[in-house]
Structures are given as C-alpha cells and as structure tokens.
C-alpha positions in Angstrom: -12.6 -13.0 15.1 -11.8 -15.7 17.6 -9.5 -14.5 20.4 -6.9 -17.2 19.7 -6.7 -15.9 16.1 -6.3 -12.3 17.1 -3.1 -13.1 19.1 -1.3 -14.3 15.9 -3.1 -12.1 13.3 -2.8 -8.7 11.8 -4.9 -6.0 13.5 -8.5 -6.0 12.1 -11.8 -4.7 13.3 -13.7 -6.5 10.5 -16.4 -9.1 11.3 -15.3 -12.7 10.8 -16.7 -13.1 7.3 -15.0 -9.9 6.0 -11.8 -10.8 7.8 -11.7 -14.2 6.1 -12.2 -12.6 2.6 -9.5 -10.0 3.4 -7.1 -12.8 4.7 -7.6 -14.8 1.5 -6.9 -11.7 -0.6 -3.7 -11.2 1.3 -2.6 -14.8 0.8 -3.4 -14.5 -2.9 -1.3 -11.4 -3.2 1.7 -12.9 -1.4 1.4 -16.2 -3.3 1.4 -14.4 -6.7 4.6 -12.6 -5.5 6.2 -15.9 -4.6 5.2 -17.6 -7.8 5.8 -14.7 -10.3 8.3 -12.4 -8.6 7.7 -8.9 -7.3 4.5 -7.3 -8.6 4.5 -4.0 -10.6 2.1 -2.5 -8.0 1.9 -3.2 -4.3 -1.2 -3.5 -2.1 0.1 -1.4 0.7 -2.7 -2.0 3.1 -2.4 -5.7 2.6 1.0 -5.9 4.4 1.0 -6.9 8.1 3.9 -4.6 8.9 3.9 -1.8 6.3 6.8 0.0 7.8 9.2 -2.9 6.9 8.1 -2.8 3.3 8.6 1.0 3.1 12.1 0.6 4.8 13.0 -2.0 2.2 11.9 0.3 -0.6 14.2 3.0 0.8 17.1 0.5 1.2 16.7 -0.7 -2.4 16.8 2.9 -3.7 19.8 3.8 -1.5 21.8 0.7 -2.7 21.0 1.4 -6.3 22.2 5.0 -6.1 24.9 4.3 -3.5 23.7 6.9 -1.0 23.1 6.6 2.7 19.6 5.5 3.6 19.5 8.4 6.1 19.5 10.8 3.1 16.5 9.0 1.4 13.0 10.2 1.9 9.7 9.5 0.2 8.0 11.7 -2.4 4.5 10.9 -3.5 2.7 11.3 -6.8 -1.0 10.4 -7.0 -1.6 8.8 -10.3 -4.9 10.2 -11.5 -4.1 9.4 -15.2 -2.6 5.9 -15.1 -2.3 5.9 -18.9 0.9 8.1 -18.5 2.6 5.4 -16.4 3.8 1.9 -17.2 1.9 0.0 -14.5 2.8 -3.3 -16.1 6.5 -3.0 -15.3 6.6 -0.7 -12.4 8.6 2.5 -12.0 12.4 2.8 -12.6 12.8 4.0 -9.0 10.4 3.5 -6.1 7.1 1.6 -6.2 3.6 1.9 -7.3 1.2 1.4 -4.4 -2.6 1.1 -4.0 -4.9 0.5 -1.1 -4.3 3.7 0.8 -7.0 5.3 3.0 -7.4 8.7 4.5 -9.3 9.5 7.7 -10.8 13.0 8.0 -9.9 14.0 4.5 -10.3 12.9 0.9 -8.6 13.0 -2.4 -10.3 15.2 -5.0 -9.6 13.9 -8.5 -10.8 17.0 -10.2 -8.3 19.4 -8.6 -5.8 16.6 -7.7 -5.5 17.7 -4.1 -6.5 16.7 -0.6 -9.8 18.3 0.5 -12.0 18.2 3.5 -14.1 15.0 3.8 -17.6 14.9 2.5 -20.3 15.1 5.2 -20.7 11.9 7.2 -17.8 10.2 5.4 -15.0 9.2 7.8 -12.7 7.2 5.5 -12.0 7.6 1.8 
C-alpha cells in the first residue's frame, strides 16, 4: 500500500490488490447500510474502529432496558445451526456478527468449543 494511503487508512498488512478488494467490500457494506438501514448481521472485521461499534451496541441495549451502561457486558453465542435463528431480521437484543478470527486457537464445530489450532495453522 502506498505510504500516503496508510496514513489515512485502516491498518492492513495485505498486498495492494487484496487491500483494494477488501476496501471495496467495506465500501459496499457501508453503502448498503446507508441505503437500506442497519443490516441484520454485521461484518465485525470490516469496521475501522470496532470498539466504537461494540460500545454503540452496549449503549443501545442500556437505553432500551433503562440500565446503566456500566452494568452491561457482552455474552456470546456461536451460531453453529443458523436455522434456529432469524438472521433476516436480527436478534431482539444485541447483534449478529460475522468475520471474527482467532489466533492460536480454533473453533471446533463438532464439539462447539474452542480447541487448539491445527498444526501450522495460525489464524482460523
């Protein structure tokens, strides 16, 4: 990536061609959000500053249930059988997210738990 771009861009170690594809995907995601309203599922790794999205999620929950945001924490459920969930409309509380990665571990769908990485596999 050209040095001038990296000063104004999100952090990326991708080569230029992959960076451009990723950037266009991000633009498409945000444009659909602008055009159609909030999506039912959010591409978490597509955000520039993920922490602000997660804070906003907590704020929305706290306001809806009139509780202090300091008392709100995240709970996670890995959706291995998406047919049980209404991914078209999103959850009643919280958000559906995709695009998460693990380093030094992996998710095992068979036992629905975090396991050690497969040999020579850094990210899953």
